[in-house]
N, C-alpha and C positions, 0 to 999 in steps of 0.2 A: 142703321138701327141695331140695338143689341138683340142678340138671338138667345132665347131661353134654352138652356140645356138641362136635360134630365138624365141621370145615369142609372143604369141597372147593373147589378153584379151577380154573377152566378159562379161560386167557387173562385177559381183563379182567373176566370174570363170576365173582363169589364167591357161593357158596350155603352157607347154614348149615342143617344138619340137627340137630334137637333132640329126637330120641327118647332114652329112657333107655339103650337099647342099640342101637348102630348095626349094622344087618345087613350081612353080607358081600355082595360083588357077586353071588355065586351065589344067596344067599337073596333078594336084591333082585329077581331076575328071576322068582322063583316066589312070593314072599311077597305076599299081598293088599295090604299097605301099600306095597309097592314097585311095584305096578301089574302084577304077573305075571298072565299069561293074559288081559290086557286089550288089545283092539285099539285102542290110542291113536292119535291123529293125529300125535303128536310122535315124532320119532326119538329113540332112546336117546342120552343125553348121554354123551360120553366125558370123564370128569373125572380129575383126578389127586389122590391122597390126600397125606397129610403126608409120606409116604416118597418122593414123586416118581414113583410108579408109576401108570400110567393104567389105569383100570378102566371097564367099561361099567356105568352106573347108570341104571336106569329111574326117572325122576321121575314121581310121580303128579300129573299135571295134569288129566286127565280131559277129556271133551268140554265145550265151553264153550257151545254152542248146541244147540237141539233137533235141527237138521239133523245136526250133528256127532255127537250122541248116537245118532241113528238109523243113520248110516253106520258108526259104530264097532260097534254091535250087529250090523249086517248082516255086517261084515267078520269079526267074531268067530264068527258062525254059519257063515260060509263056510269059515273055517279049520278048524272042528271037523268039518265034513262033507266036506272035500276029501280025496281020495285022492292028489292030486299031492304034498302035503307029506310023504307017507310015503316018497317016492322020494329018492334021493341027488341031489346037485347035478349030477353028470355025466349021469344019465338025464334030469333036468329040462331041462338045456341041450340035449340031443338032441331033446326034444319041442318046446321053444320055437322051435327052428330051423325048424319047419314052419308056424309061426303068422305071419300078417301083422302089420303095425305096429298096426292098430286093435285086434286081439285082444290084443296085448301091453299096450296101454294099458288095456284093460278089466281085465286081470289085476292091473295096478297099482292099479286103483280098488277092486276087490272083495277084495283080499288084502294085508295088511300086509307079508307076507313078500316078495312080488314088488314092493312099492312101495319098501321101505327096505332089503331084503336081510336076511340072517340077523342076529339080534342078537348072535350069538357069532362072527360073521365077523371077519376081520382088519380093522384100521383102514384106511379108504379103499377098501374093496372095493365094486365097483359091483353094484347089484342085478341079479339074473339076467336079468330081462326087458330091462333097459337094455343089458346086455352082449350079449344075443342080437341086439337091434336094431342096435347099433353094429357087430357083426361082419358083419351083412348089408350095412350101408352101406359098410363098408370095401371090399367086393367090387364096388361099383357105381361107375360114372363119373357124378358129379353135375353137373359143369360149373358155370357161374355160377348162384348161388342168390340169393334175396331177402335183404335185410339182416337181417331178423329170424330167418332160418333157423338161424343160428349159436347163438342162445340157446334154441332149442327142446330139449325132451327127446329122447333118441334114438328112443324109440318114436314120438313125434310126427313126427320127421324122416322115419322110415321110412314112415309112413302118407302123408306128403306126396309122397314120391318114388314110391311105388307107384301113385299116381293117374295117372302118365304112361301107364299102359296103358289108361286109360279115355278115351273120345272126349269132347272138349269140345263141348257142345251149346248151342243157343240158350237153353235153359231153365236151364242150369247156370252160365252166365257172368253175373256181376254186377259192378257198379261197386265199385272198391276192391280186388278180388282180383288176385292176381299170376298172369300167364300168360307163356308163353315163345313167342317167334317160332320157327317150325320151322327146323331146320338145313338143309333143302333149299332153297338159295338160288334155283336156277332155277325150282323149283316155286312158291315164294313170289312171285317176280317175275311169273310167268305169271298167278297168281291176282290180283295187284294190277293188272296191266295189262288183265285181262279177255280174255286170249288163249285163249278156249275157246268151247264151245258154250253156255255159260250165258247167260241173258238179263239177268242182273244187271249194273248199271253198274259200270265200273271205278273204283277209288279212285285209281289212278295210282301210278307209281313214280318217286321223285325221288332225286337224288344225296344220299347220306347215309343212306338207308334200309338200305343193305347193312351198316351197322355194327350193326344191331339183330338180325341173324341169329343164332339160337341163344342169345339173352340174355333174361332175365326183366324184365318191366316191369309196373307197376300199370295197371289198367283205369281210364281217366278218363271214358269215355262209351261207351254202347252204343246205336247208332242202328239202328232197324228200319224206316226209311222207304225206300221205293222199291226194296227188295231182298227177295228170298225168304229170304236168310240175313242176319244182322246184320252191320253194320260196326262194328268195335271201335277206339276211339281210345285209343292207349297213351301214357302220360305219359313222354316221352323228353326228357332234358336238352338235347340238341342238336337237337330237332325244330323244324321251321319252320312247322307248322300249328297254329293255335289250336283245340284240340279242345273247349274249354269257353269259353262267352262270359263277358263281364264286364269290369270295369276291369282286373283282373289275371288274364288268362286262363292256362290251362294249355296248354303247347305240347307237341307230339309228332307222331305219325304215325298215319294210319288204315290198318287192315289188315282184310281179310275174315276172317270167323271160321274159315274152313277153313285159314288160314295160321298159326293159333295152336294151342297145346297146353298141357296142364298143366305146371307147373314141375317 
């Protein structure tokens, strides 16, 4: 018997669906064949039918690996037992305003609704957790940030910025991480010159180090020799001190740990 085919196209991608009767967009979201009530890892595709009208169609792709299958099942169980999803978007937004960035990222991991947003939301709508994180960041003064900060998700950005309130310790600083030179230039200069009662040796203050005040740099080396607190070598493009040995050393400046903070 002939099989009726109905094609949808989205940009350059053309998909052919070949059931005998093509379900409507409303049926697709709830019908088992359309992936309804399934916590899939893929966002619903926005396709256009033959009349040029865009519709939200859930394509049944399913978990591909054992880990994805387990995570999808966990997200499905969380959504069934969660009372948050019974609230409207306005109340949810007020609740998420009290959560830190790490908690917002956890919500995106355990619940598809907070990760992708509502499936019936308008096209291009930002998920509620991301919108809440973005609204918080818009009220903060970020200053200069590392290059990769711009490509992070909003919840991840908020989590990074919220670390400014925690003290940078000798156990938490590692090579490769980004830190910021404190904005208090007289205090940073005093720490570098050793103008205090501390018995640790001074790393020195040279011309050009004032350009690093308030800016983020990657950690090139952490030295714990001859000092009670570590000396951190930051990779600075116009630095004059070779902080790493070798044929092609990395240049920058040395700073006491007390002169640095989280980005």
